N, C-alpha and C positions, 0 to 999 in steps of 0.2 A: 567403523565410519559410515557404512551403509545404513545402519540403524539411525545414526545422527542425521544423516541426510534426509531420510524418510520422516523423522520427527520434525525437523525444521521445515520441511516441505508442507507437512500437514498443518503446522502452526501458521505458516505463511498463508496457506489457502484459507484457513479459518479467519485470519485477520482480514483478508480481502473480502470474504463473504460478510463478515460483521460490519466492515466499513460501508459496503453497499447497502446492507439492510438498515443500519442505523441512519444513514443519510436519507434513504427512501422513506422510512417511517417518519423521521423528523420533518421531511419536506411535505409529505402528505398530511400529516396531522398538525402541522404548523407548531411543532414543539420548539422550545428554545434550544440553544446550543448545549451539547453534552460534553463534559470534559473527557469522557471516555474515548471520544473520537481522536483526540491527540495521542492518547496512550496506544490506541490501535494503529495509528499511522506510524508511530515510532517503533512499535513491535514489528510492523511490516518491514520497515527499513532494516532493523536489526536481524530479523530472520532471513531477509534477502542477502545481507552481507555474510551471514553465517553459512548460508547455502553455497555461496561462491567460494568461501574458504574451504568448506568440506569438499567441494568439487575439485578445487585445485589440489587439495591434500590427497585425493584419490587418483591424481594424475589423469583425469579425464579432460577431454577437450572443452574449452570454455570460449565462447564468443565474447571477447572483451568489449567490442563496440555495442553489442546487444545489452550487456550488463551496464555499460555507461549510460545508455539511453534510458533504460529502466530505472537506474539509480537517480538520474536527473528528474524523471517524472515523479519518483517517490519523494524526492526533496521538495518538488513543487507542491505536492499534496501536503507534506508536513508544514511547509511555509504557509500555505493557504489556511490550513486548520489552526495553526498557531496564531496567525494574525487575526483571524476572525474570532478566535476564542478570547481575545483580549478586549473585544468590543462589547457594548451592551446588547446590541442586536446584530445578528449576522447579515452580511450583504445579501441582496436579493438573489443573485445567481450562485451563491456559495455552494449549496447542496448539489445542484446540477453540475457545477464545475468539478467538485470532488468525485462525483459519480462518473463523469466523462473521463477524467484523468485515470481513475482506477480501472475502468473498462479498457481504456487505451493501453494500460500496462498489461492487462490480461491478454489483449489481442496481440501485443508484441511478444509476450511470453510464448504463446502457442502458434503464432503465425510466422515468426521470424526463425528460420532454421539455420 
């Protein structure tokens, strides 16, 4: 179980980094929306839920309120990406909003004990 937890954690961190990088590059270079952003956001949700499941399976302490707040932020990111992916052109503040929500999720992950 420890191996799975480490694996899910690494994949979760890679998706966070990829979302930040993809949004930043698309924002700076004024590129159109990439469908990969939705896949990354969904992968981030799935790996986060799997991390919680493995943590509960290992009988380790889990802060349920922290998980709920982080999950709500992840769902907001997925909704934002999904809605803007269906448009011809993304909203003006789309990339900064996704970056801000992702960074907020990281801050909560490491700042909330």
